[in-house]
TORKOL-4160 file (C-alpha; in steps of 0.2 Angstrom, whole numbers, padded with zeros to 4 digits, m for minus):
291
<pt num="1" X="m0260" Y="0774" Z="1008"/>
<pt num="2" X="m0242" Y="0779" Z="1011"/>
<pt num="3" X="m0234" Y="0775" Z="1027"/>
<pt num="4" X="m0217" Y="0778" Z="1036"/>
<pt num="5" X="m0206" Y="0763" Z="1034"/>
<pt num="6" X="m0206" Y="0761" Z="1053"/>
<pt num="7" X="m0225" Y="0760" Z="1054"/>
<pt num="8" X="m0225" Y="0748" Z="1039"/>
<pt num="9" X="m0213" Y="0737" Z="1049"/>
<pt num="10" X="m0222" Y="0738" Z="1065"/>
<pt num="11" X="m0239" Y="0734" Z="1057"/>
<pt num="12" X="m0231" Y="0719" Z="1047"/>
<pt num="13" X="m0223" Y="0713" Z="1063"/>
<pt num="14" X="m0239" Y="0715" Z="1073"/>
<pt num="15" X="m0249" Y="0705" Z="1060"/>
<pt num="16" X="m0236" Y="0691" Z="1060"/>
<pt num="17" X="m0237" Y="0690" Z="1079"/>
<pt num="18" X="m0253" Y="0681" Z="1077"/>
<pt num="19" X="m0243" Y="0665" Z="1072"/>
<pt num="20" X="m0225" Y="0668" Z="1076"/>
<pt num="21" X="m0215" Y="0673" Z="1091"/>
<pt num="22" X="m0208" Y="0691" Z="1093"/>
<pt num="23" X="m0190" Y="0686" Z="1086"/>
<pt num="24" X="m0196" Y="0677" Z="1071"/>
<pt num="25" X="m0210" Y="0690" Z="1067"/>
<pt num="26" X="m0197" Y="0704" Z="1068"/>
<pt num="27" X="m0185" Y="0695" Z="1057"/>
<pt num="28" X="m0199" Y="0691" Z="1044"/>
<pt num="29" X="m0206" Y="0709" Z="1044"/>
<pt num="30" X="m0188" Y="0716" Z="1041"/>
<pt num="31" X="m0184" Y="0705" Z="1027"/>
<pt num="32" X="m0201" Y="0707" Z="1018"/>
<pt num="33" X="m0201" Y="0726" Z="1019"/>
<pt num="34" X="m0182" Y="0727" Z="1015"/>
<pt num="35" X="m0184" Y="0715" Z="1000"/>
<pt num="36" X="m0199" Y="0724" Z="0992"/>
<pt num="37" X="m0192" Y="0741" Z="0995"/>
<pt num="38" X="m0175" Y="0735" Z="0987"/>
<pt num="39" X="m0165" Y="0740" Z="1003"/>
<pt num="40" X="m0154" Y="0731" Z="1014"/>
<pt num="41" X="m0161" Y="0729" Z="1032"/>
<pt num="42" X="m0148" Y="0741" Z="1039"/>
<pt num="43" X="m0153" Y="0754" Z="1025"/>
<pt num="44" X="m0172" Y="0751" Z="1029"/>
<pt num="45" X="m0169" Y="0755" Z="1048"/>
<pt num="46" X="m0159" Y="0770" Z="1043"/>
<pt num="47" X="m0174" Y="0776" Z="1033"/>
<pt num="48" X="m0187" Y="0772" Z="1046"/>
<pt num="49" X="m0194" Y="0789" Z="1046"/>
<pt num="50" X="m0195" Y="0791" Z="1027"/>
<pt num="51" X="m0211" Y="0787" Z="1018"/>
<pt num="52" X="m0214" Y="0771" Z="1008"/>
<pt num="53" X="m0224" Y="0773" Z="0992"/>
<pt num="54" X="m0242" Y="0766" Z="0990"/>
<pt num="55" X="m0235" Y="0753" Z="0978"/>
<pt num="56" X="m0223" Y="0747" Z="0991"/>
<pt num="57" X="m0236" Y="0746" Z="1005"/>
<pt num="58" X="m0248" Y="0736" Z="0993"/>
<pt num="59" X="m0234" Y="0724" Z="0989"/>
<pt num="60" X="m0229" Y="0722" Z="1007"/>
<pt num="61" X="m0248" Y="0718" Z="1011"/>
<pt num="62" X="m0248" Y="0705" Z="0997"/>
<pt num="63" X="m0232" Y="0697" Z="1004"/>
<pt num="64" X="m0239" Y="0697" Z="1022"/>
<pt num="65" X="m0255" Y="0689" Z="1016"/>
<pt num="66" X="m0245" Y="0675" Z="1009"/>
<pt num="67" X="m0235" Y="0673" Z="1025"/>
<pt num="68" X="m0251" Y="0672" Z="1035"/>
<pt num="69" X="m0256" Y="0658" Z="1024"/>
<pt num="70" X="m0240" Y="0649" Z="1030"/>
<pt num="71" X="m0231" Y="0651" Z="1014"/>
<pt num="72" X="m0212" Y="0651" Z="1018"/>
<pt num="73" X="m0203" Y="0667" Z="1018"/>
<pt num="74" X="m0190" Y="0661" Z="1006"/>
<pt num="75" X="m0204" Y="0657" Z="0993"/>
<pt num="76" X="m0212" Y="0674" Z="0996"/>
<pt num="77" X="m0195" Y="0683" Z="0993"/>
<pt num="78" X="m0190" Y="0671" Z="0979"/>
<pt num="79" X="m0172" Y="0670" Z="0986"/>
<pt num="80" X="m0162" Y="0664" Z="1001"/>
<pt num="81" X="m0145" Y="0664" Z="1007"/>
<pt num="82" X="m0134" Y="0648" Z="1010"/>
<pt num="83" X="m0116" Y="0647" Z="1014"/>
<pt num="84" X="m0114" Y="0665" Z="1009"/>
<pt num="85" X="m0122" Y="0663" Z="0992"/>
<pt num="86" X="m0137" Y="0672" Z="0986"/>
<pt num="87" X="m0149" Y="0659" Z="0978"/>
<pt num="88" X="m0165" Y="0659" Z="0969"/>
<pt num="89" X="m0178" Y="0648" Z="0977"/>
<pt num="90" X="m0196" Y="0643" Z="0971"/>
<pt num="91" X="m0208" Y="0629" Z="0976"/>
<pt num="92" X="m0199" Y="0618" Z="0963"/>
<pt num="93" X="m0185" Y="0616" Z="0976"/>
<pt num="94" X="m0183" Y="0614" Z="0994"/>
<pt num="95" X="m0178" Y="0629" Z="1004"/>
<pt num="96" X="m0159" Y="0628" Z="1009"/>
<pt num="97" X="m0158" Y="0626" Z="1028"/>
<pt num="98" X="m0145" Y="0629" Z="1041"/>
<pt num="99" X="m0146" Y="0610" Z="1044"/>
<pt num="100" X="m0138" Y="0607" Z="1027"/>
<pt num="101" X="m0122" Y="0617" Z="1032"/>
<pt num="102" X="m0116" Y="0601" Z="1041"/>
<pt num="103" X="m0114" Y="0591" Z="1025"/>
<pt num="104" X="m0108" Y="0606" Z="1015"/>
<pt num="105" X="m0094" Y="0609" Z="1028"/>
<pt num="106" X="m0089" Y="0591" Z="1028"/>
<pt num="107" X="m0088" Y="0591" Z="1009"/>
<pt num="108" X="m0078" Y="0607" Z="1008"/>
<pt num="109" X="m0066" Y="0601" Z="1021"/>
<pt num="110" X="m0063" Y="0585" Z="1012"/>
<pt num="111" X="m0063" Y="0594" Z="0995"/>
<pt num="112" X="m0049" Y="0605" Z="0999"/>
<pt num="113" X="m0038" Y="0590" Z="1001"/>
<pt num="114" X="m0043" Y="0581" Z="0985"/>
<pt num="115" X="m0031" Y="0580" Z="0970"/>
<pt num="116" X="m0030" Y="0595" Z="0958"/>
<pt num="117" X="m0046" Y="0599" Z="0948"/>
<pt num="118" X="m0057" Y="0586" Z="0957"/>
<pt num="119" X="m0074" Y="0581" Z="0950"/>
<pt num="120" X="m0088" Y="0582" Z="0962"/>
<pt num="121" X="m0106" Y="0577" Z="0960"/>
<pt num="122" X="m0121" Y="0585" Z="0970"/>
<pt num="123" X="m0134" Y="0572" Z="0967"/>
<pt num="124" X="m0153" Y="0576" Z="0971"/>
<pt num="125" X="m0146" Y="0594" Z="0970"/>
<pt num="126" X="m0162" Y="0604" Z="0971"/>
<pt num="127" X="m0157" Y="0622" Z="0971"/>
<pt num="128" X="m0139" Y="0617" Z="0969"/>
<pt num="129" X="m0135" Y="0625" Z="0986"/>
<pt num="130" X="m0123" Y="0611" Z="0992"/>
<pt num="131" X="m0113" Y="0609" Z="0975"/>
<pt num="132" X="m0112" Y="0628" Z="0973"/>
<pt num="133" X="m0106" Y="0631" Z="0991"/>
<pt num="134" X="m0092" Y="0618" Z="0988"/>
<pt num="135" X="m0088" Y="0626" Z="0971"/>
<pt num="136" X="m0086" Y="0643" Z="0980"/>
<pt num="137" X="m0073" Y="0636" Z="0992"/>
<pt num="138" X="m0064" Y="0623" Z="0982"/>
<pt num="139" X="m0059" Y="0634" Z="0968"/>
<pt num="140" X="m0052" Y="0621" Z="0956"/>
<pt num="141" X="m0067" Y="0609" Z="0958"/>
<pt num="142" X="m0077" Y="0604" Z="0943"/>
<pt num="143" X="m0095" Y="0602" Z="0950"/>
<pt num="144" X="m0110" Y="0593" Z="0942"/>
<pt num="145" X="m0127" Y="0597" Z="0949"/>
<pt num="146" X="m0139" Y="0582" Z="0945"/>
<pt num="147" X="m0158" Y="0580" Z="0949"/>
<pt num="148" X="m0172" Y="0570" Z="0942"/>
<pt num="149" X="m0183" Y="0586" Z="0942"/>
<pt num="150" X="m0181" Y="0597" Z="0926"/>
<pt num="151" X="m0189" Y="0611" Z="0936"/>
<pt num="152" X="m0177" Y="0610" Z="0950"/>
<pt num="153" X="m0162" Y="0609" Z="0937"/>
<pt num="154" X="m0169" Y="0626" Z="0930"/>
<pt num="155" X="m0167" Y="0634" Z="0947"/>
<pt num="156" X="m0150" Y="0626" Z="0949"/>
<pt num="157" X="m0145" Y="0633" Z="0932"/>
<pt num="158" X="m0151" Y="0651" Z="0937"/>
<pt num="159" X="m0141" Y="0649" Z="0953"/>
<pt num="160" X="m0125" Y="0644" Z="0944"/>
<pt num="161" X="m0126" Y="0659" Z="0933"/>
<pt num="162" X="m0131" Y="0671" Z="0947"/>
<pt num="163" X="m0115" Y="0666" Z="0957"/>
<pt num="164" X="m0104" Y="0667" Z="0941"/>
<pt num="165" X="m0099" Y="0648" Z="0941"/>
<pt num="166" X="m0105" Y="0642" Z="0924"/>
<pt num="167" X="m0087" Y="0639" Z="0919"/>
<pt num="168" X="m0085" Y="0626" Z="0932"/>
<pt num="169" X="m0102" Y="0620" Z="0936"/>
<pt num="170" X="m0114" Y="0610" Z="0924"/>
<pt num="171" X="m0132" Y="0604" Z="0927"/>
<pt num="172" X="m0138" Y="0587" Z="0921"/>
<pt num="173" X="m0154" Y="0576" Z="0923"/>
<pt num="174" X="m0150" Y="0560" Z="0933"/>
<pt num="175" X="m0161" Y="0548" Z="0944"/>
<pt num="176" X="m0153" Y="0543" Z="0960"/>
<pt num="177" X="m0164" Y="0527" Z="0960"/>
<pt num="178" X="m0156" Y="0521" Z="0944"/>
<pt num="179" X="m0139" Y="0516" Z="0938"/>
<pt num="180" X="m0128" Y="0531" Z="0936"/>
<pt num="181" X="m0127" Y="0536" Z="0917"/>
<pt num="182" X="m0111" Y="0532" Z="0909"/>
<pt num="183" X="m0109" Y="0549" Z="0902"/>
<pt num="184" X="m0107" Y="0556" Z="0920"/>
<pt num="185" X="m0090" Y="0548" Z="0921"/>
<pt num="186" X="m0080" Y="0546" Z="0938"/>
<pt num="187" X="m0080" Y="0557" Z="0952"/>
<pt num="188" X="m0068" Y="0561" Z="0967"/>
<pt num="189" X="m0083" Y="0565" Z="0978"/>
<pt num="190" X="m0102" Y="0563" Z="0978"/>
<pt num="191" X="m0113" Y="0573" Z="0989"/>
<pt num="192" X="m0131" Y="0572" Z="0992"/>
<pt num="193" X="m0145" Y="0578" Z="1003"/>
<pt num="194" X="m0158" Y="0565" Z="0997"/>
<pt num="195" X="m0176" Y="0564" Z="1002"/>
<pt num="196" X="m0177" Y="0556" Z="1019"/>
<pt num="197" X="m0194" Y="0559" Z="1027"/>
<pt num="198" X="m0202" Y="0543" Z="1032"/>
<pt num="199" X="m0220" Y="0539" Z="1028"/>
<pt num="200" X="m0226" Y="0543" Z="1046"/>
<pt num="201" X="m0217" Y="0559" Z="1046"/>
<pt num="202" X="m0225" Y="0564" Z="1030"/>
<pt num="203" X="m0242" Y="0564" Z="1038"/>
<pt num="204" X="m0235" Y="0576" Z="1052"/>
<pt num="205" X="m0227" Y="0589" Z="1042"/>
<pt num="206" X="m0231" Y="0607" Z="1046"/>
<pt num="207" X="m0242" Y="0616" Z="1034"/>
<pt num="208" X="m0227" Y="0627" Z="1028"/>
<pt num="209" X="m0218" Y="0612" Z="1022"/>
<pt num="210" X="m0233" Y="0600" Z="1017"/>
<pt num="211" X="m0242" Y="0613" Z="1007"/>
<pt num="212" X="m0228" Y="0622" Z="0998"/>
<pt num="213" X="m0212" Y="0612" Z="0997"/>
<pt num="214" X="m0210" Y="0598" Z="0984"/>
<pt num="215" X="m0215" Y="0581" Z="0990"/>
<pt num="216" X="m0203" Y="0572" Z="0978"/>
<pt num="217" X="m0188" Y="0580" Z="0987"/>
<pt num="218" X="m0195" Y="0575" Z="1004"/>
<pt num="219" X="m0202" Y="0557" Z="1004"/>
<pt num="220" X="m0188" Y="0544" Z="1007"/>
<pt num="221" X="m0199" Y="0529" Z="1007"/>
<pt num="222" X="m0208" Y="0521" Z="1022"/>
<pt num="223" X="m0192" Y="0520" Z="1033"/>
<pt num="224" X="m0184" Y="0536" Z="1025"/>
<pt num="225" X="m0169" Y="0526" Z="1019"/>
<pt num="226" X="m0174" Y="0521" Z="1001"/>
<pt num="227" X="m0162" Y="0534" Z="0993"/>
<pt num="228" X="m0147" Y="0529" Z="1004"/>
<pt num="229" X="m0149" Y="0511" Z="0998"/>
<pt num="230" X="m0151" Y="0517" Z="0980"/>
<pt num="231" X="m0136" Y="0529" Z="0980"/>
<pt num="232" X="m0125" Y="0516" Z="0988"/>
<pt num="233" X="m0130" Y="0503" Z="0975"/>
<pt num="234" X="m0131" Y="0515" Z="0959"/>
<pt num="235" X="m0118" Y="0528" Z="0962"/>
<pt num="236" X="m0104" Y="0519" Z="0970"/>
<pt num="237" X="m0098" Y="0514" Z="0953"/>
<pt num="238" X="m0097" Y="0532" Z="0948"/>
<pt num="239" X="m0084" Y="0535" Z="0962"/>
<pt num="240" X="m0065" Y="0534" Z="0958"/>
<pt num="241" X="m0056" Y="0522" Z="0969"/>
<pt num="242" X="m0054" Y="0529" Z="0986"/>
<pt num="243" X="m0068" Y="0542" Z="0982"/>
<pt num="244" X="m0078" Y="0550" Z="0995"/>
<pt num="245" X="m0097" Y="0551" Z="0999"/>
<pt num="246" X="m0105" Y="0564" Z="1009"/>
<pt num="247" X="m0123" Y="0563" Z="1014"/>
<pt num="248" X="m0136" Y="0572" Z="1024"/>
<pt num="249" X="m0148" Y="0562" Z="1034"/>
<pt num="250" X="m0163" Y="0564" Z="1046"/>
<pt num="251" X="m0164" Y="0564" Z="1065"/>
<pt num="252" X="m0160" Y="0547" Z="1071"/>
<pt num="253" X="m0155" Y="0540" Z="1054"/>
<pt num="254" X="m0136" Y="0540" Z="1057"/>
<pt num="255" X="m0133" Y="0522" Z="1062"/>
<pt num="256" X="m0144" Y="0515" Z="1048"/>
<pt num="257" X="m0136" Y="0526" Z="1035"/>
<pt num="258" X="m0119" Y="0521" Z="1041"/>
<pt num="259" X="m0124" Y="0503" Z="1041"/>
<pt num="260" X="m0129" Y="0504" Z="1023"/>
<pt num="261" X="m0113" Y="0512" Z="1018"/>
<pt num="262" X="m0103" Y="0499" Z="1027"/>
<pt num="263" X="m0112" Y="0485" Z="1018"/>
<pt num="264" X="m0107" Y="0493" Z="1002"/>
<pt num="265" X="m0088" Y="0494" Z="1006"/>
<pt num="266" X="m0087" Y="0511" Z="1013"/>
<pt num="267" X="m0077" Y="0516" Z="1028"/>
<pt num="268" X="m0085" Y="0529" Z="1039"/>
<pt num="269" X="m0073" Y="0544" Z="1042"/>
<pt num="270" X="m0084" Y="0557" Z="1051"/>
<pt num="271" X="m0101" Y="0560" Z="1057"/>
<pt num="272" X="m0106" Y="0578" Z="1059"/>
<pt num="273" X="m0119" Y="0588" Z="1069"/>
<pt num="274" X="m0130" Y="0603" Z="1064"/>
<pt num="275" X="m0132" Y="0620" Z="1073"/>
<pt num="276" X="m0145" Y="0612" Z="1084"/>
<pt num="277" X="m0133" Y="0598" Z="1089"/>
<pt num="278" X="m0142" Y="0585" Z="1080"/>
<pt num="279" X="m0132" Y="0572" Z="1070"/>
<pt num="280" X="m0135" Y="0577" Z="1052"/>
<pt num="281" X="m0121" Y="0571" Z="1040"/>
<pt num="282" X="m0108" Y="0558" Z="1036"/>
<pt num="283" X="m0092" Y="0557" Z="1026"/>
<pt num="284" X="m0087" Y="0540" Z="1020"/>
<pt num="285" X="m0073" Y="0533" Z="1009"/>
<pt num="286" X="m0075" Y="0519" Z="0996"/>
<pt num="287" X="m0061" Y="0506" Z="0994"/>
<pt num="288" X="m0043" Y="0512" Z="0993"/>
<pt num="289" X="m0035" Y="0525" Z="0982"/>
<pt num="290" X="m0024" Y="0518" Z="0969"/>
<pt num="291" X="m0005" Y="0522" Z="0971"/>
């Protein structure tokens, strides 16, 4: 049955109000209907009195059914935006979140002051969102996206091509819990948003995360700090003298992460907060840069 776009929007929003507040339900309904009808949200609202085809109405209903099962909107759409970049997302990678802007901004701010043609590694890259954000702003950077998951790397490769960065960005398989492979060489900066959810927190994850997002990208060991210890131990040798390390961490983990870095010879330069005013990222420097 065909419907006017305004009715399709209102019906979708009404259904979502079963489990979301008005603001979130309205946002999700607009993005779902706009995506399926291949319109921007402003164009969709301008066409509010036009009729959506039966095919579009059925596709919206299928998407709505997935949302009502608590599947994240980003996976239903198959895409998401981060730092102004359009990215492919799938259940093989974490959904890029606003929280991660904190570490991306730290890395970009420092990256702009690195030597010419800096080499930057995004470790545990997932979708590649951080490394690609840095590459989009630090125009001469040579960025390596690395992840243990080949499925995640496939998504990162798609996003590299989608954003026309294949000339400066490469994707490689690497394990943060093992010594950095020699073929990677040395980097001016390493960035990572590693798994940092604790064992207890894993038991309390909301359904939208627990049932859909990849657990290997979430679980950071019982205390949530396994990957910080591993990165400091295994990837410090992959930094040039005076190189930088930018890390995202979970709520309340800042002091422990900074302690781990200090124990491995790093100087803490800056600790940054996310949009919710929660401490979320750190920038540190290793050793001294050679003259």
